Structures are given as structure tokens and as C-alpha cells.
N, CA, C and O of each residue as an XYZ file, in Angstrom:
404
protein
N     -25.186     21.488     14.720
C     -23.791     21.415     14.382
C     -23.002     20.728     14.876
O     -23.124     20.347     16.040
N     -21.245     20.156     13.539
C     -20.743     19.472     14.672
C     -19.579     20.392     13.654
O     -19.691     20.842     12.513
N     -18.513     20.422     14.595
C     -17.055     21.423     13.765
C     -15.866     20.367     15.102
O     -15.674     19.996     16.260
N     -15.203     20.390     12.948
C     -13.943     19.248     13.760
C     -13.127     20.650     14.020
O     -13.332     21.764     13.538
N     -12.535     20.386     14.572
C     -10.912     21.300     14.290
C      -9.278     20.812     14.534
O      -8.562     20.744     15.533
N      -9.156     20.623     13.609
C      -7.832     19.714     13.826
C      -7.096     20.726     12.409
O      -7.669     21.557     11.705
N      -5.506     20.214     12.362
C      -4.732     20.879     11.929
C      -5.166     20.283      9.965
O      -6.067     19.449     10.054
N      -4.946     20.407      9.127
C      -5.065     20.543      7.937
C      -4.578     20.935      6.739
O      -5.144     21.924      6.272
N      -3.684     20.457      6.080
C      -2.738     21.345      4.867
C      -3.588     20.683      3.525
O      -3.500     19.509      3.167
N      -4.274     21.546      2.997
C      -4.317     20.684      1.501
C      -3.479     21.160      0.762
O      -2.931     22.261      0.821
N      -3.275     19.779     -0.443
C      -2.309     19.909     -1.048
C      -2.810     19.490     -2.918
O      -3.659     18.625     -3.131
N      -2.485     19.855     -3.468
C      -2.965     19.126     -4.664
C      -1.667     18.311     -5.184
O      -0.499     18.688     -5.278
N      -2.546     16.481     -5.635
C      -1.558     15.646     -5.217
C      -1.674     15.715     -7.402
O      -0.827     14.984     -7.915
N      -2.392     16.318     -8.211
C      -2.927     16.150     -9.314
C      -2.513     15.350    -10.471
O      -3.096     14.486    -11.125
N      -1.181     15.949    -10.554
C      -0.063     15.344    -11.090
C       0.711     14.635    -10.954
O       1.663     14.406    -11.701
N       0.406     14.096     -9.844
C       1.063     12.888     -9.156
C       0.498     11.603     -9.077
O       0.941     10.558     -8.602
N      -0.760     11.929     -9.734
C      -1.659     10.671    -10.010
C      -2.577     10.390    -10.992
O      -3.051     11.261    -11.721
N      -2.928      8.917    -11.071
C      -3.602      8.799    -13.007
C      -5.188      8.212    -12.690
O      -5.287      7.709    -11.571
N      -6.163      8.207    -13.333
C      -6.961      7.428    -12.564
C      -7.186      6.803    -14.365
O      -7.150      7.366    -15.459
N      -7.411      5.437    -13.931
C      -7.794      4.269    -14.873
C      -8.870      4.297    -14.393
O      -9.131      4.656    -13.245
N      -9.932      3.768    -15.549
C     -11.458      3.768    -15.520
C     -11.919      2.266    -16.195
O     -11.861      2.014    -17.399
N     -12.404      1.299    -15.100
C     -12.772     -0.313    -15.688
C     -13.972     -0.058    -15.654
O     -14.429      0.483    -14.646
N     -14.820     -0.384    -16.769
C     -15.934     -0.109    -17.272
C     -17.052     -1.537    -17.761
O     -16.580     -2.199    -18.685
N     -18.328     -1.988    -17.266
C     -18.784     -2.373    -17.297
C     -19.364     -4.181    -16.509
O     -18.649     -4.715    -15.661
N     -20.309     -4.659    -16.851
C     -20.668     -5.841    -16.184
C     -19.389     -6.490    -15.089
O     -19.047     -6.295    -13.923
N     -18.996     -7.256    -16.103
C     -16.914     -7.323    -15.449
C     -15.854     -6.508    -14.860
O     -14.843     -7.167    -14.616
N     -15.778     -5.120    -14.523
C     -15.765     -4.269    -13.707
C     -14.645     -4.423    -12.774
O     -13.425     -4.262    -12.822
N     -15.942     -4.980    -11.477
C     -15.569     -5.921    -10.370
C     -14.773     -7.492    -10.121
O     -13.968     -7.958     -9.314
N     -15.387     -7.881    -11.104
C     -14.667     -8.828    -10.973
C     -12.540     -8.634    -12.010
O     -11.644     -9.471    -11.901
N     -12.482     -7.673    -12.605
C     -10.960     -7.635    -12.724
C     -10.682     -6.697    -11.728
O     -10.124     -7.298    -10.811
N     -10.755     -5.984    -11.572
C     -10.664     -4.827     -9.971
C      -9.910     -5.822     -8.537
O      -8.891     -5.733     -7.852
N     -11.566     -7.109     -8.653
C     -10.855     -8.226     -7.422
C     -10.276     -8.922     -7.483
O     -10.126     -9.876     -6.720
N      -9.536     -8.545     -8.833
C      -8.908    -10.204     -9.581
C      -7.046     -9.092     -9.616
O      -5.878     -9.450     -9.763
N      -7.387     -8.395     -9.504
C      -6.217     -7.332     -9.964
C      -5.639     -7.171     -7.999
O      -4.519     -7.461     -7.579
N      -6.703     -6.692     -7.245
C      -6.018     -6.070     -6.105
C      -6.066     -7.526     -5.451
O      -4.968     -7.789     -4.959
N      -6.704     -8.231     -5.342
C      -6.603     -9.318     -4.279
C      -6.616     -9.180     -2.858
O      -6.348    -10.033     -2.012
N      -6.982     -7.928     -2.703
C      -7.678     -7.511     -1.466
C      -9.265     -7.383     -1.100
O      -9.644     -7.066      0.028
N      -9.800     -7.556     -1.755
C     -10.983     -7.138     -1.510
C     -12.455     -8.505     -2.976
O     -12.435     -8.688     -4.193
N     -12.958     -8.791     -2.364
C     -14.136     -9.659     -3.116
C     -14.556     -8.330     -4.221
O     -14.515     -7.100     -4.190
N     -15.001     -9.472     -5.247
C     -15.920     -8.758     -5.889
C     -17.135     -7.856     -6.244
O     -17.473     -6.870     -6.899
N     -17.680     -9.047     -5.200
C     -19.440     -9.071     -4.497
C     -19.413     -7.416     -3.631
O     -20.386     -6.676     -3.774
N     -18.255     -6.992     -2.789
C     -18.318     -6.453     -2.288
C     -18.030     -4.962     -3.305
O     -18.772     -3.981     -3.244
N     -16.782     -5.057     -4.231
C     -16.860     -3.557     -5.362
C     -18.206     -3.845     -5.826
O     -18.807     -2.973     -5.199
N     -18.943     -4.352     -6.372
C     -20.161     -4.832     -6.955
C     -20.827     -3.871     -6.269
O     -21.265     -3.088     -7.111
N     -21.169     -3.483     -5.050
C     -22.356     -3.103     -4.134
C     -21.626     -1.974     -2.785
O     -22.019     -1.482     -1.727
N     -20.488     -1.972     -3.533
C     -19.479     -0.104     -2.996
C     -20.967      0.416     -3.663
O     -21.564      0.104     -4.693
N     -21.238      1.304     -2.622
C     -22.287      2.995     -2.867
C     -21.651      3.716     -3.693
O     -20.664      4.334     -3.292
N     -21.989      3.789     -4.790
C     -21.958      4.893     -5.249
C     -21.388      6.385     -4.356
O     -21.808      6.953     -3.348
N     -20.285      6.639     -5.259
C     -19.202      7.981     -4.669
C     -18.213      7.669     -3.497
O     -17.527      8.583     -3.038
N     -18.086      5.781     -2.768
C     -18.042      5.357     -1.381
C     -16.205      5.037     -2.489
O     -16.145      4.841     -3.703
N     -15.314      5.084     -1.751
C     -14.560      4.933     -1.555
C     -13.750      3.335     -0.962
O     -14.383      2.724     -0.101
N     -12.287      2.676     -1.476
C     -11.944      1.951     -0.550
C     -10.002      1.917     -0.819
O      -9.834      1.565     -1.987
N      -8.747      2.141     -0.188
C      -8.329      2.193     -0.345
C      -7.319      1.200      0.117
O      -7.350      0.704      1.243
N      -6.186      0.852     -1.027
C      -5.789      0.130     -0.606
C      -3.856     -0.715     -1.370
O      -3.060     -0.134     -2.108
N      -3.788     -1.537     -1.037
C      -2.389     -1.485     -2.059
C      -2.122     -2.834     -3.528
O      -2.534     -3.982     -3.691
N      -1.319     -1.990     -4.262
C      -1.439     -2.975     -5.810
C      -0.229     -2.726     -6.087
O       0.082     -1.544     -6.229
N       0.807     -3.788     -6.242
C       2.325     -3.777     -6.556
C       2.551     -3.145     -5.783
O       2.749     -2.069     -6.347
N       2.808     -2.880     -3.808
C       3.489     -2.033     -3.389
C       3.424     -0.507     -3.949
O       4.372      0.079     -4.471
N       2.208     -0.014     -3.752
C       1.098      1.748     -4.358
C       0.338      1.196     -3.715
O      -0.428      0.241     -3.849
N       0.706      2.140     -2.696
C      -0.801      2.750     -1.900
C      -2.588      3.356     -3.404
O      -2.345      4.391     -4.024
N      -3.531      2.897     -3.623
C      -4.259      2.502     -4.336
C      -5.245      3.186     -3.153
O      -5.203      3.037     -1.932
N      -6.638      4.433     -4.446
C      -8.178      3.830     -4.160
C      -8.667      3.905     -5.777
O      -8.327      4.490     -6.805
N     -10.073      2.566     -5.162
C     -11.027      2.071     -5.927
C     -12.098      3.126     -5.549
O     -12.189      3.327     -4.338
N     -13.093      3.982     -6.514
C     -13.519      4.577     -6.288
C     -14.454      4.062     -7.469
O     -13.968      3.722     -8.547
N     -16.530      4.001     -7.076
C     -17.861      3.981     -7.604
C     -18.309      5.301     -7.749
O     -18.931      5.950     -6.908
N     -17.785      5.831     -9.398
C     -18.928      6.799     -9.774
C     -20.039      6.903    -10.857
O     -20.334      5.883    -11.481
N     -20.367      7.510    -10.992
C     -21.306      7.185    -11.886
C     -21.412      8.462    -12.508
O     -22.179      9.216    -11.907
N     -20.776      9.026    -13.722
C     -20.877      9.976    -14.747
C     -20.488      8.598    -16.025
O     -19.924      9.060    -17.017
N     -20.670      7.432    -16.062
C     -20.826      7.354    -17.281
C     -22.231      5.832    -17.615
O     -22.424      5.413    -18.756
N     -22.733      5.464    -16.805
C     -24.133      5.319    -17.330
C     -24.379      3.383    -16.625
O     -25.345      2.635    -16.473
N     -23.086      3.308    -16.418
C     -22.912      1.582    -16.072
C     -22.267      1.170    -14.952
O     -21.060      1.305    -15.154
N     -22.375      0.949    -14.403
C     -20.882      0.489    -13.324
C     -20.087      0.252    -13.888
O     -19.901     -0.313    -14.966
N     -19.085      1.029    -12.601
C     -17.492      0.794    -13.798
C     -17.137      1.542    -12.459
O     -17.983      2.263    -11.931
N     -15.800      1.359    -11.871
C     -15.035      1.344    -10.965
C     -13.407      2.104    -11.697
O     -12.624      1.676    -12.546
N     -13.441      3.487    -10.807
C     -12.057      3.696    -10.877
C     -11.330      3.473    -10.319
O     -11.508      2.998     -9.197
N     -10.096      3.715    -10.847
C      -8.887      2.936     -9.376
C      -7.939      4.343     -9.808
O      -7.792      4.948    -10.869
N      -7.416      4.514     -8.488
C      -6.799      6.259     -8.669
C      -5.673      5.465     -7.946
O      -5.673      5.057     -6.785
N      -4.581      5.325     -9.036
C      -2.836      4.862     -9.305
C      -1.887      5.929     -8.736
O      -2.558      6.770     -8.139
N      -0.646      6.189     -8.704
C       0.176      6.877     -8.446
C       1.102      7.147    -10.280
O       1.900      6.545    -10.999
N       0.502      8.124    -10.277
C       1.370      8.050    -12.032
C       2.074      7.272    -12.811
O       1.889      6.940    -13.981
N       3.105      6.943    -11.874
C       4.503      6.338    -12.793
C       3.853      4.698    -12.692
O       4.511      3.828    -13.262
N       2.235      4.181    -11.780
C       1.904      3.048    -12.294
C       0.599      2.384    -12.911
O      -0.003      1.310    -12.882
N       0.490      3.929    -13.615
C      -0.449      3.606    -14.214
C      -0.932      3.118    -15.655
O      -2.091      2.958    -16.038
N       0.607      2.867    -16.559
C       0.741      2.034    -17.913
C       0.870      0.524    -17.141
O       0.334     -0.432    -17.702
N       1.741      0.262    -15.564
C       1.691     -0.836    -15.197
C       0.211     -1.589    -14.970
O       0.009     -2.635    -15.587
N      -0.732     -1.099    -14.159
C      -2.274     -0.871    -14.053
C      -3.036     -1.379    -15.581
O      -3.703     -2.410    -15.669
N      -2.800     -0.502    -16.641
C      -3.674     -0.663    -17.318
C      -3.137     -1.882    -18.631
O      -3.788     -2.385    -19.547
N      -1.649     -2.055    -18.215
C      -1.022     -3.520    -19.367
C      -2.163     -4.691    -18.295
O      -2.956     -5.526    -18.731
N      -1.865     -4.352    -16.841
C      -2.169     -5.441    -16.172
C      -4.064     -6.077    -16.615
O      -4.536     -7.211    -16.684
N      -4.909     -4.159    -16.906
C      -6.091     -4.493    -16.807
C      -6.432     -4.833    -18.524
O      -7.416     -4.533    -19.201
N      -5.260     -5.533    -18.857
C      -5.771     -5.672    -20.878
C      -5.436     -6.494    -21.128
O      -5.554     -6.665    -22.341
N      -4.426     -8.302    -19.982
C      -4.489     -8.588    -19.857
C      -6.110     -9.793    -20.264
O      -6.345    -10.616    -21.148
N      -6.657     -9.418    -19.408
C      -7.462    -10.148    -18.606
C      -9.079    -10.079    -19.743
O      -9.735     -9.038    -19.787
N      -9.426    -11.133    -20.427
C     -10.275    -11.796    -21.936
C     -11.517    -10.548    -21.593
O     -11.973    -10.078    -20.551
N     -11.833    -10.255    -23.429
C     -13.243     -9.764    -23.443
C     -12.320     -7.934    -22.712
O     -12.977     -6.957    -22.352
N     -11.334     -7.983    -22.705
C     -10.948     -6.788    -22.142
C     -10.553     -5.574    -23.325
O      -9.442     -5.862    -23.771
N     -10.975     -4.584    -23.839
C     -10.627     -3.242    -24.310
C     -10.243     -1.904    -23.735
O     -11.066     -1.253    -23.091
N      -8.723     -1.369    -23.998
C      -8.349     -0.382    -23.106
C      -8.300      0.964    -23.630
O      -7.199      1.087    -23.092
N      -8.435      1.840    -24.061
C      -8.268      2.774    -25.137
C      -7.964      4.775    -24.306
O      -7.685      4.839    -23.109
N      -8.070      5.976    -25.065
C      -7.954      6.678    -24.336
C      -9.386      7.215    -23.894
O      -9.515      8.124    -23.075
N     -10.278      6.672    -24.414
C     -11.804      7.136    -23.892
C     -11.683      6.332    -23.267
O     -12.571      6.033    -22.468
């Protein structure tokens, strides 16, 4: 049994972040091209529920590998103010559709 004793504070940040999901066989290539600091191969092989922290357009973002859609997908968690710009950047890729669902 391991016990970690640290000064921890739990804070609700849900109002300050947005989740942008990129789903489909090209999702790793799109995210890798956007973020530039990680290769598509690394993203394709990211274990389920694993995450990477990096920077996009000066904002701290987190890339997660969810399993709730039934095919390869990546969730990018961004500050709320950066979500629209990220969605627009993703939409610039060929064969990418975006919408509320």
C-alpha cells in the first residue's frame, strides 16, 4: 500500500476549458500537424485514457485518447477562449467536418 501525502487543492476548472474531439482515421495526423510538438505515430499509439500536455498558440492544452466513440479519437482540452480558433484550424484540413455533435 502506497500513501502519498501532499498539499493538494481540488478546483473546478470546467467553466474555463473546452473539449474539442477529433474523430476518425486521420485524427492523429490532424492533431500532430496542428500541435507540431508531437508526431502522428506517437498519437496513434497513445494508450487509451493516456494524455499529453503541450502548447498550442501559446495556450496550455491536453490531448487525451478516449474510448467512448468506438473508433480512433483524440480529445484536445483547451482554454475556453482558444476553442473557436482550434475548431477553425481543424476545419481547414481537407475532409474535416465540424459541428456541435
